[in-house]
C-alpha positions, 0 to 999 in steps of 0.5 A: 712383127705384127700379125696380119689378116692375110696370114690367118692361122686356124683357130686351133693352130694359135700358140698359147697366149696368142690373141686371136683377134690380131688375125682378125678383120674385127668383123664384130665391131663393123655391125650390130644385130638387134632381135626383132619380132617374128613378123606374122601379118603384112604390117609387121613385113612393112616395118621390116620393109621400111628398115630395109630402105635405110642403108647399111641395113639387113635383116636375117633369120638365124635358129628361128630368131629374126634380127635387124642388122645394121652394118656400121663401124664402132667409132672406137675401131682403130686402124689395127682392128683393136679397140681404142677404149678396151679398158672402158669398153661397154658391158656388151663388149666385155661379155662377147668372147672369141669362143663362137666369134666369126674368125673362121668366116662360116656364118650361114643364115637361114634367110637373109634380106638386103632390099624391100623387094626381097621382103616383099617376096617372101612376105607374099610366098608365107602370107599369100598376095595382099589385097589392094595393096601391091608393093610399090618402089618410092620412086613410083610415087613421085 
């Protein structure tokens, strides 16, 4: 009998030898996050706004570090949420452990943005209003 995600036991209740990943929807294989420079001027925030004009991208801050988050599934993730290339997986995957993974669903970011408008509002709160340049949505340029 295969474990299902619906009956996910708490991490501490797993039996010795039981694989945590058998109960998880493989969140770690459905996105990647890259650190980005902390923005400190309007030009920096323009790059972040540009990132968020792309589908399935978001930006977050965690422990004072900024990240670009790309929501995209690994092409080697199988339907059972296990890795199809486990023995030859990249080093970043081999180095990843379940010790601090997202199994418990308790992740909260310091800040999280999904739209360019949200970033514009945050930038204005941090930097003050832009002189001579208000945010214009891409549609307003047509």
